[in-house]
C-alpha positions in Angstrom: 48.8 61.6 17.0 45.8 62.9 19.0 44.8 59.4 20.1 48.3 59.2 21.4 47.8 62.3 23.5 44.5 61.0 24.6 46.0 57.7 25.7 48.7 59.6 27.6 46.2 61.6 29.5 43.9 58.7 30.1 46.8 56.6 31.5 47.8 59.5 33.7 44.3 59.4 35.2 44.4 55.6 35.6 47.8 55.9 37.3 46.4 58.5 39.7 43.4 56.2 40.5 45.7 53.2 40.9 47.9 55.1 43.3 44.9 55.9 45.3 43.9 52.2 45.5 47.5 51.1 46.0 68.1 30.1 -9.9 71.4 28.2 -10.3 73.9 27.2 -7.7 77.1 29.0 -7.2 79.6 28.4 -4.5 82.2 31.1 -5.0 84.8 29.1 -2.9 86.0 25.7 -1.9 83.1 23.4 -1.3 82.5 20.6 1.1 82.4 17.0 -0.1 78.9 15.7 -0.9 77.2 14.6 2.3 77.2 10.9 3.0 74.0 8.9 2.5 71.8 9.2 5.5 72.1 6.4 8.1 69.1 4.7 9.7 69.5 7.0 12.7 69.7 10.1 10.4 66.4 9.0 8.9 64.8 8.7 12.3 66.1 12.1 13.3 64.6 13.6 10.2 61.1 12.6 11.5 61.4 15.4 14.2 58.5 17.8 13.5 59.2 21.5 12.8 58.3 22.4 16.4 60.7 19.8 17.8 58.0 17.3 18.8 58.2 13.6 17.9 55.7 10.8 17.5 55.9 7.8 19.7 56.9 5.7 16.7 59.9 7.9 16.2 60.9 7.7 19.9 60.7 3.9 19.8 62.7 3.7 16.5 65.4 5.9 17.9 65.7 3.8 21.1 65.8 0.6 19.1 68.8 1.9 17.2 70.6 3.8 20.0 70.1 1.4 22.9 68.3 -1.9 22.2 65.6 -3.3 20.0 62.1 -3.2 21.3 59.2 -5.5 20.6 56.8 -4.4 17.9 59.3 -1.8 16.5 60.3 -2.4 12.9 64.0 -2.0 12.1 64.5 1.5 10.6 65.8 1.4 7.0 69.3 2.6 6.1 72.9 1.7 6.9 73.9 1.3 10.6 76.2 4.4 10.8 77.5 6.0 13.9 75.2 7.2 16.7 77.0 9.7 18.9 74.8 10.2 22.0 71.7 8.1 22.4 70.5 10.2 25.3 67.7 11.9 23.2 66.3 8.5 22.3 66.1 7.6 26.0 64.5 11.0 26.8 61.9 10.5 24.1 60.9 7.1 25.3 60.7 8.1 28.9 58.6 11.2 28.0 56.2 8.9 26.1 56.2 6.2 28.8 52.5 5.9 29.1 52.1 5.3 25.4 54.4 2.3 25.3 53.0 -1.2 25.5 53.6 -3.3 28.6 56.2 -5.4 26.6 57.9 -2.3 25.4 58.1 -0.8 28.9 59.6 -4.1 30.2 62.2 -4.1 27.4 63.2 -0.5 28.0 63.5 -1.1 31.7 65.5 -4.2 31.1 67.8 -2.5 28.6 68.6 0.4 30.9 68.9 -1.6 34.1 71.4 -3.8 32.4 73.7 -0.8 32.4 73.7 -0.7 36.2 75.1 -4.2 36.4 76.7 -4.7 33.0 78.1 -8.2 33.7 74.7 -9.6 32.7 71.2 -8.7 31.9 68.8 -8.2 34.8 67.4 -11.7 35.6 63.8 -12.5 35.9 60.8 -10.7 34.4 59.6 -8.1 36.8 56.2 -6.5 36.0 56.6 -3.5 33.8 55.8 -0.2 35.4 52.7 1.6 34.1 53.3 5.2 35.2 57.0 5.6 35.6 60.1 3.5 34.7 61.3 4.1 38.3 64.8 3.1 37.3 67.2 2.2 40.1 70.3 4.2 40.7 73.8 2.7 40.5 75.8 2.8 43.7 79.2 2.8 42.1 81.1 2.9 38.8 81.6 -0.4 37.1 85.0 -1.9 37.9 86.6 -1.0 34.6 85.4 2.7 34.5 88.6 4.0 36.0 90.1 5.5 32.7 86.8 7.4 32.1 86.3 8.7 35.7 89.2 11.1 35.5 88.0 12.6 32.2 84.4 12.8 33.6 85.4 14.6 36.8 87.4 17.1 34.7 84.3 17.7 32.5 82.0 18.1 35.6 84.4 20.7 37.0 84.7 22.5 33.7 81.0 22.7 33.1 80.2 23.8 36.7 82.7 26.6 36.4 81.2 27.9 33.1 77.6 27.3 34.1 77.9 28.9 37.5 76.4 26.1 39.5 77.6 22.9 41.0 76.3 19.4 40.0 73.9 18.1 42.7 73.4 14.6 41.3 76.0 11.9 41.6 77.1 10.5 38.2 78.1 6.9 37.9 79.7 5.3 34.8 78.7 1.9 33.5 81.0 0.4 30.9 79.6 -2.2 28.6 82.5 -4.5 27.7 80.2 -7.3 26.5 77.8 -5.9 23.9 74.8 -6.6 26.1 72.4 -5.1 23.6 71.0 -7.5 21.0 73.8 -8.4 18.7 71.5 -8.3 15.7 71.2 -4.6 16.2 74.9 -4.1 15.4 76.6 -1.3 17.4 74.3 0.9 19.4 75.2 4.5 20.3 78.6 5.4 21.6 77.2 6.6 24.9 73.9 7.6 26.4 72.7 9.1 29.7 69.6 8.6 31.9 68.5 9.9 35.2 67.6 7.3 37.8 64.4 7.6 39.8 64.3 4.4 41.7 65.1 6.0 45.1 63.1 9.1 44.6 60.9 10.3 47.4 57.2 9.7 47.1 55.5 12.4 45.1 58.8 13.8 43.8 59.6 14.1 40.2 63.3 14.8 40.7 66.0 12.2 39.9 68.5 11.3 42.6 71.3 10.1 40.3 72.6 10.0 36.8 74.1 7.2 34.8 76.4 7.5 31.8 76.4 4.2 29.8 79.5 3.6 27.7 79.2 1.1 24.8 82.0 -0.8 23.1 82.0 1.6 20.1 83.6 4.2 22.4 86.8 2.1 22.9 87.2 -0.1 19.8 89.8 2.2 18.2 87.3 4.4 16.2 87.9 7.3 18.5 90.8 9.0 20.3 91.2 9.9 23.9 90.3 13.5 23.0 87.1 12.2 21.3 86.1 10.3 24.4 86.8 13.4 26.6 84.4 15.3 24.3 81.7 12.6 24.5 81.9 12.4 28.3 81.6 16.2 28.4 78.4 16.0 26.3 76.9 13.3 28.5 77.8 15.2 31.7 75.9 18.2 30.4 72.8 16.0 30.2 73.3 15.2 33.9 73.6 18.9 34.7 70.3 19.6 33.0 68.6 16.6 34.7 69.9 18.1 38.0 68.3 21.5 37.3 65.0 20.4 35.7 64.4 16.9 36.9 62.3 14.5 34.8 60.8 17.5 33.0 64.1 17.6 31.0 62.9 14.5 29.1 60.2 16.7 27.5 62.4 19.4 25.9 62.9 19.3 22.1 66.2 18.1 20.7 67.3 21.5 19.5 67.7 22.2 23.2 68.1 18.7 24.7 70.9 17.7 22.3 71.9 21.0 20.8 73.0 22.4 24.1 75.1 19.4 25.2 76.9 19.1 21.8 77.6 22.9 21.9 79.1 22.5 25.4 81.1 19.5 24.0 82.6 21.7 21.3 82.9 24.8 23.5 85.1 23.0 26.1 87.0 20.5 23.9 86.9 21.8 20.4 86.3 19.8 17.3 85.8 16.0 17.0 84.6 13.4 14.6 81.0 13.6 15.7 80.8 17.4 15.9 82.1 17.6 12.4 79.3 15.5 11.0 76.7 17.7 12.6 78.4 20.9 11.6 78.2 19.7 8.0 74.5 19.1 8.4 74.0 22.6 10.0 75.8 24.3 7.1 73.5 23.0 4.4 71.2 25.7 3.1 68.2 23.4 3.2 65.7 25.8 4.9 65.7 23.7 8.1 64.0 25.5 11.0 66.0 25.6 14.3 63.2 24.1 16.3 63.2 21.0 14.1 67.0 20.4 14.5 68.6 17.9 16.8 72.4 17.6 17.3 73.0 20.0 14.3 71.6 22.8 16.4 75.1 23.3 17.7 75.8 25.8 15.0 73.0 28.1 16.2 74.6 28.3 19.7 78.0 28.9 18.1 76.6 31.8 16.0 74.7 33.1 19.0 78.0 33.2 20.9 79.8 34.9 17.9 77.1 37.6 18.1 78.2 38.5 21.6 75.7 36.5 23.6 77.1 34.7 26.7 75.5 31.3 25.9 76.5 29.8 29.2 74.3 32.3 31.1 71.4 31.5 28.7 71.3 27.7 28.9 69.2 27.4 32.1 66.9 30.3 31.3 66.2 28.8 27.8 65.2 25.4 29.1 63.2 26.9 31.9 61.4 29.2 29.4 60.6 26.2 27.1 59.1 24.3 30.0 56.8 27.2 30.9 56.1 28.7 27.5 57.3 26.5 24.7 59.8 27.1 21.8 58.9 30.8 21.4 59.7 31.5 25.0 63.0 29.6 24.8 63.9 31.7 21.7 63.3 34.9 23.6 65.3 33.7 26.6 68.3 33.1 24.3 68.7 36.8 24.0 69.2 36.8 20.2 69.8 40.4 19.3 69.6 42.3 16.1 73.3 41.7 15.6 72.6 37.9 15.7 69.7 38.2 13.2 71.8 40.3 10.9 74.7 37.8 10.9 72.8 34.5 11.2 72.4 34.0 7.5 75.6 35.9 6.6 77.8 33.4 8.5 77.0 30.8 5.9 79.1 32.6 3.4 82.1 31.1 5.3 84.6 33.9 4.5 83.6 34.3 0.8 82.6 37.9 1.7 85.1 39.9 3.7 84.5 40.7 7.4 83.9 38.7 10.5 80.2 38.8 10.1 80.5 36.6 7.0 82.0 33.6 8.7 81.4 31.2 11.7 84.4 30.6 13.9 85.5 28.3 16.8 83.6 25.3 18.3 85.2 22.9 15.9 83.5 24.3 12.8 85.0 22.6 9.6 85.7 24.5 6.4 82.4 23.6 4.9 81.2 26.4 2.5 77.6 25.6 1.4 76.4 26.4 -2.1 74.3 29.5 -2.4 71.9 30.2 -5.2 73.4 32.8 -7.5 71.6 35.7 -9.3 72.9 38.2 -11.9 70.9 41.3 -11.1 70.8 43.2 -14.4 68.3 45.8 -15.6 64.8 44.2 -15.6 65.9 41.1 -13.6 65.1 40.1 -10.1 66.8 38.1 -7.3 64.9 36.6 -4.4 65.8 35.2 -1.0 63.4 33.5 1.5 64.2 32.4 5.0 61.9 30.0 7.0 60.7 30.8 10.5 63.7 30.2 12.9 66.0 29.8 9.9 68.1 31.5 7.3 68.9 32.0 3.6 72.0 33.1 1.8 72.2 34.1 -1.9 75.1 35.1 -4.1 74.7 38.1 -6.4 76.3 40.1 -9.1 74.9 43.6 -9.0 74.9 45.0 -12.6 71.9 47.2 -13.0 71.7 51.0 -12.9 69.2 51.1 -10.1 68.5 48.4 -7.5 65.1 48.4 -5.9 64.8 46.5 -2.6 61.6 45.1 -1.2 60.9 42.7 1.6 58.6 41.6 4.4 58.4 43.4 7.7 60.9 41.9 10.1 63.3 40.9 7.4 66.9 41.3 8.8 70.3 40.5 7.5 73.3 41.9 5.6 73.9 42.8 2.0 77.7 42.7 1.6 79.0 44.5 -1.6 82.2 44.3 -3.6 83.8 47.2 -1.8 83.6 45.3 1.5 80.8 47.4 2.9 78.0 45.7 4.9 74.5 47.2 4.5 71.8 46.2 7.1 68.8 44.9 5.2 66.3 46.4 7.6 67.5 49.8 6.5 67.2 49.0 2.8 63.7 47.7 2.5 61.7 50.0 0.3 64.8 51.8 -1.0 66.1 52.5 -4.5 69.9 52.7 -4.7 72.3 53.3 -7.6 74.8 50.6 -8.3 76.4 51.9 -11.5 79.6 53.9 -11.6 79.2 57.7 -11.7 76.0 57.8 -9.7 72.3 58.2 -10.8 70.7 61.6 -11.2 67.5 62.1 -13.1 68.0 64.8 -15.8 65.9 67.9 -16.3 62.7 67.4 -18.1 62.0 63.9 -16.8 59.2 63.1 -14.3 61.9 62.2 -11.8 63.8 65.5 -12.3 66.0 66.3 -9.4 66.0 62.8 -7.9 69.5 61.7 -6.9 69.9 58.2 -5.5 72.3 57.1 -2.8 75.0 54.8 -4.2 76.0 51.2 -3.5 79.0 49.3 -5.1 78.1 47.0 -7.9 79.7 43.7 -8.7 79.9 40.6 -6.5 77.8 40.6 -3.4 76.1 38.3 -0.9 72.8 38.6 0.9 72.2 36.8 4.3 68.6 36.8 5.5 66.6 35.9 8.6 63.3 36.9 10.1 63.9 35.3 13.5 60.7 33.5 14.4 59.0 34.7 11.2 59.4 33.5 7.7 60.5 36.4 5.5 61.1 37.1 1.8 63.1 39.8 0.1 63.3 40.8 -3.5 66.0 42.8 -5.4 65.0 44.2 -8.8 67.3 45.8 -11.3 66.1 48.8 -13.2 67.4 51.0 -16.1 68.0 54.6 -15.0 65.9 56.0 -17.9 63.0 53.8 -16.7 63.4 55.0 -13.2 63.5 58.7 -14.2 60.5 58.2 -16.4 58.4 57.6 -13.3 56.9 60.5 -11.4 58.6 60.6 -8.1 56.4 60.4 -5.0 56.5 61.9 -1.6 58.8 60.1 0.8 55.7 59.5 2.9 54.0 57.3 0.3 54.4 53.6 1.0 53.7 50.8 3.4 55.0 51.2 6.9 55.1 49.0 10.0 55.6 50.5 13.5 58.8 49.5 15.3 58.6 51.3 18.6 56.5 53.9 20.5 58.7 55.8 22.9 56.9 58.7 24.6 57.4 60.6 27.8 54.2 62.3 28.9 53.1 64.8 31.6 56.6 66.1 32.3 58.1 62.7 32.9 55.2 61.4 35.0 54.5 58.7 32.4 56.7 56.7 30.1 55.2 54.7 27.2 57.1 52.1 25.1 56.2 49.4 22.6 53.4 49.3 20.1 55.3 47.5 17.3 53.3 46.0 14.4 50.8 48.7 13.5 50.4 48.7 9.6 50.2 52.1 8.0 49.6 52.6 4.2 49.9 56.1 2.7 48.8 56.2 -1.0 50.0 58.6 -3.7 46.8 60.6 -3.4 47.3 61.2 0.3 44.7 58.6 1.5 45.7 56.6 4.5 44.7 53.3 6.1 45.9 52.1 9.5 45.5 48.6 10.8 45.9 48.3 14.6 45.1 44.6 14.9 48.8 43.4 14.6 49.8 45.9 17.3 51.8 44.8 20.3 50.9 46.5 23.5 52.3 49.9 24.5 53.7 49.4 28.0 53.6 52.3 30.4 55.1 53.1 33.7 54.7 56.1 36.0 56.7 57.8 38.7 53.9 56.7 41.1 55.0 53.1 40.9 52.2 52.1 38.6 52.5 50.2 35.3 50.3 48.5 32.7 49.6 48.3 29.0 47.4 49.7 26.3 46.6 48.4 22.8 44.2 49.2 20.0 42.2 46.9 17.7 40.5 47.8 14.5 41.4 50.1 11.5 40.8 53.6 10.3 41.0 55.6 7.2 41.9 59.2 6.5 43.6 61.7 4.1 46.5 64.1 4.4 48.1 66.7 2.2 51.3 65.2 1.0 54.5 67.3 1.0 56.5 67.6 -2.2 58.9 64.7 -3.1 61.9 66.6 -1.9 60.5 67.5 1.5 61.5 64.8 4.1 60.8 66.6 7.3 58.0 68.9 8.6 54.4 68.5 10.0 51.6 66.6 8.6 49.3 69.6 8.4 45.7 69.4 7.2 44.3 65.9 7.8 40.9 64.3 8.1 39.7 60.8 8.8 37.6 58.5 10.8 38.9 56.2 13.6 35.5 55.7 15.3 35.7 51.9 14.8 38.8 51.5 16.9 38.7 49.8 20.3 41.1 50.1 23.1 42.2 47.7 25.9 43.9 49.1 29.0 45.3 46.8 31.7 47.1 47.6 34.9 49.9 45.4 36.3 51.0 47.6 39.2 50.1 48.3 41.9 47.5 45.6 41.2 46.4 43.6 38.2 43.2 44.7 36.5 41.7 45.2 33.1 40.4 48.7 33.2 39.1 48.8 29.6 38.4 45.7 27.5 38.0 46.4 23.8 36.1 49.6 24.5 35.3 52.2 21.8 37.2 55.4 21.8 34.0 57.1 23.0 33.9 54.8 26.0 37.6 55.4 26.6 37.0 59.2 26.6 34.2 58.9 29.1 36.2 56.6 31.4 39.3 58.7 31.2 37.2 61.9 31.7 35.9 60.4 35.0 39.4 59.4 36.0 41.5 62.3 34.9 39.1 65.2 34.9 38.4 65.5 31.2 40.3 64.9 28.0 39.0 67.6 25.7 37.4 67.1 22.3 38.4 65.5 19.0 39.0 62.0 20.5 37.9 60.2 17.3 39.7 62.3 14.7 43.2 62.4 13.3 44.8 59.8 15.7 48.1 59.7 13.8 48.7 63.0 12.1 47.2 66.4 12.8 50.1 68.8 13.7 52.5 66.1 14.6 56.0 66.3 13.2 57.6 63.8 10.8 61.1 62.9 9.5 61.1 60.5 6.5 63.9 58.5 4.8 63.9 55.7 2.3 63.5 53.2 5.1 62.2 55.0 8.2 59.4 57.3 9.2 59.6 58.9 12.6 56.8 61.0 14.0 56.9 63.3 17.0 54.3 64.9 19.2 53.0 68.3 18.2 55.1 71.3 19.4 53.9 72.9 22.6 52.4 69.7 24.2 53.5 68.1 27.4 54.7 65.0 25.5 58.1 64.2 24.0 59.5 61.3 22.2 59.1 59.4 18.9 56.9 56.9 17.1 59.2 55.0 14.7 58.0 53.0 11.6 59.9 51.0 9.1 59.2 51.0 5.4 57.9 47.6 4.2 57.0 48.5 0.7 56.1 51.2 -1.8 
């Protein structure tokens, strides 16, 4: 804890200076019908990489199916099937324009321009563009677009009202009554959208119009008027995103570029034939990462909304964040809270566990209830769940052991729902032992665990939903006989593996506030030895009442030893401690009132010298006992909270979460 005091005083000095400068499957409920065999388009969509990127070959294959065949592109294998919106295929080809051959560029231009004047193909053979398709804008709807214009205008008004911005581009409808695409290709997509750039100003990358192309499949009796309204809403959302982000929208991955429009489609019009197909894909527990999804990402947005996020206000920030910082930035911009991460996997139970957190509602979601792997957790048996990065897992359980020991990775979040209807947050259970047998669990006199009394949890049927957000995580539930549990010598609550969650300190009588610092890995062994790894640490961000701000973080590791309190003592002070943290380095950066790196991976000795010059001296003992000393602690089965020593000018907490024993 002394390094923390040193940092506080050092930052105070910096702020003053800155101011001066300025196992088997079990469903447990009614199951969905087996999924239909994948179509050719489904197979192409499965080639999307886990990060959402696609190869040029995938882009060309998608366009050949959804719009028109292209030279040199083999016909993808599989049945024709229904292609809802072909807009993503257009986006992919336009984004990879420079990688297309001249013949392919010509064919793409010809296919799209034929939608502007759908009575016939564009005549002649103009030279294919080499840097941009430069597609011309339509100047009016096609003559037979009347029945669709009313529905489109209603969709535009509805989206603008929810999105909070008007549409600046003019949308024109082109209706293809004569199957202009190559007849050997069968039916292409129902509709697709592209932004025209033919009248753009020199040097501008912003489209000046938007075209929605309607193919014969939309009006051949396969769909209802409600379906067509839904599809036009979907395509109109593409135009809204082109309006906001210009040609850059072509580069966003499909979990955004198609996931958002299909969510808007269901949010405004409810369920439809196409949405049902992609809901059924989303509700398969196949460990698919969100970033690798396409149309089936609609379920993510629905669950995000169920968790309390206003998705409408997040759409533009998510796309903007991707364009500036990639998938991880878009994830952060979505505002996924702990509530979302707790319920993301749980929702896949589809009502088989009581409570709203164990279902997904609205947005046309069908009754699909995916199979979940089932485990009988008896004495000496183990259940496991594993969620991929940006994904989920759900397992079904029967809890029948005396003691349930719960372990998991740092960052594992979710819910464990038990037979009494109680929901237990997984993050608060990692590292805990709980009693699941009737009558409770108390170790009798004369056993090594004498006096230990475990908290209780209902046994019987249960579900566990799991996610780690952007991290892949694993959790393990192990059943244990009470006699075996009591035969083990019980250890101090402090013993185990811990990971810092948040550093929240107010120093110098409110002059300085410090927050952050997640990720520090602390291990306390049964003999009182400690190791601390600061390399995973996120920065501690500080602000001051003098309008200065910045960050500080450590790198390196240290070792030490403390005197452990008895097993039944869960609060107090660390007391006698020793250790060496001389190998630590510190980096301190200012962001206000100017940007500057004040210390860059400097040793603690250098830090002390610098801080002494800035703040008038820091005292001795900089390199010893950085975490313990006379600091206070409160320990539970899942959480360790430390506090500054009594009598100092600092208040607040440093919170760590148990990640193992």
